[in-house]
C-alpha positions as CSV (number, residue, x, y, z in Angstrom):
1,X,0.0,0.0,0.0
2,X,2.8,2.4,1.0
3,X,4.6,1.8,-2.3
4,X,1.5,2.2,-4.5
5,X,0.6,5.4,-2.7
6,X,4.1,6.9,-3.0
7,X,4.9,5.8,-6.5
8,X,1.6,7.0,-8.0
9,X,0.9,9.9,-5.8
10,X,-2.3,8.3,-4.6
11,X,-4.1,8.8,-1.2
12,X,-5.5,5.8,0.7
13,X,-8.0,5.6,3.5
14,X,-7.6,2.4,5.6
15,X,-10.0,1.3,8.4
16,X,-8.3,-1.1,10.9
17,X,-8.7,-2.1,14.4
18,X,-5.0,-2.8,14.7
19,X,-3.1,0.5,15.7
20,X,0.2,-1.1,14.6
21,X,-1.1,-1.1,11.1
22,X,-1.7,2.7,11.3
23,X,1.8,3.1,12.6
24,X,3.3,1.0,9.8
25,X,1.2,2.2,6.9
26,X,-0.1,5.7,7.6
27,X,1.3,9.2,7.7
28,X,-1.8,10.4,9.6
29,X,-4.2,8.6,12.0
30,X,-7.7,9.2,13.5
31,X,-8.9,7.3,16.4
32,X,-12.4,7.2,17.7
33,X,-13.5,6.3,21.3
34,X,-16.8,4.7,22.2
35,X,-17.6,8.0,23.8
36,X,-17.2,10.0,20.6
37,X,-13.9,11.5,21.3
38,X,-11.3,11.6,18.5
39,X,-7.6,12.2,18.1
40,X,-6.1,13.1,14.8
41,X,-2.7,13.8,13.6
42,X,0.7,12.3,12.7
43,X,0.4,8.4,13.3
44,X,3.4,8.3,15.6
45,X,1.8,11.2,17.7
46,X,-1.7,9.5,17.9
47,X,-0.7,5.9,18.5
48,X,0.8,6.3,21.9
49,X,0.4,4.7,25.3
50,X,-2.0,7.5,26.6
51,X,-4.2,7.5,23.5
52,X,-4.5,3.6,23.4
53,X,-5.6,3.6,27.1
54,X,-8.1,6.4,26.4
55,X,-9.5,5.0,23.1
56,X,-9.4,1.1,23.7
57,X,-9.2,1.0,27.5
58,X,-6.0,-1.2,27.4
59,X,-2.6,-0.5,28.8
60,X,0.0,-1.2,26.1
61,X,3.7,-1.2,25.5
62,X,4.8,0.4,22.2
63,X,8.3,0.0,20.8
64,X,10.2,0.1,17.5
65,X,13.2,-1.5,16.1
66,X,15.3,-0.8,13.0
67,X,16.7,-3.7,11.1
68,X,18.6,-3.2,7.8
69,X,17.3,0.4,7.6
70,X,13.6,-0.6,7.9
71,X,11.6,0.5,10.9
72,X,9.3,-2.1,12.6
73,X,6.7,-1.2,15.4
74,X,5.6,-3.4,18.2
75,X,2.4,-2.8,20.3
76,X,1.7,-5.3,23.0
77,X,-1.4,-5.1,25.2
78,X,-0.5,-5.5,28.9
79,X,-3.8,-5.2,30.8
80,X,-7.2,-3.7,30.8
81,X,-6.9,-0.2,32.0
82,X,-8.5,1.0,35.2
83,X,-10.8,3.8,34.5
């Protein structure tokens, strides 16, 4: 998807319930909570520990690793958040 978008100057809108997909594929992300709150901006700013807790009610660990000049993200759910 990233290659197709960049090579052809396309835009793509992707709907996913996997925040890691947004980090890996998107320049910008919007998240929507069940209360109707939303967060929009650069994917790396939106997909963070605080917003994942607010939106999904889950405590997560987020990390990245670079292997052979390619960036990979990890998002691991740790526990249900106390609200």
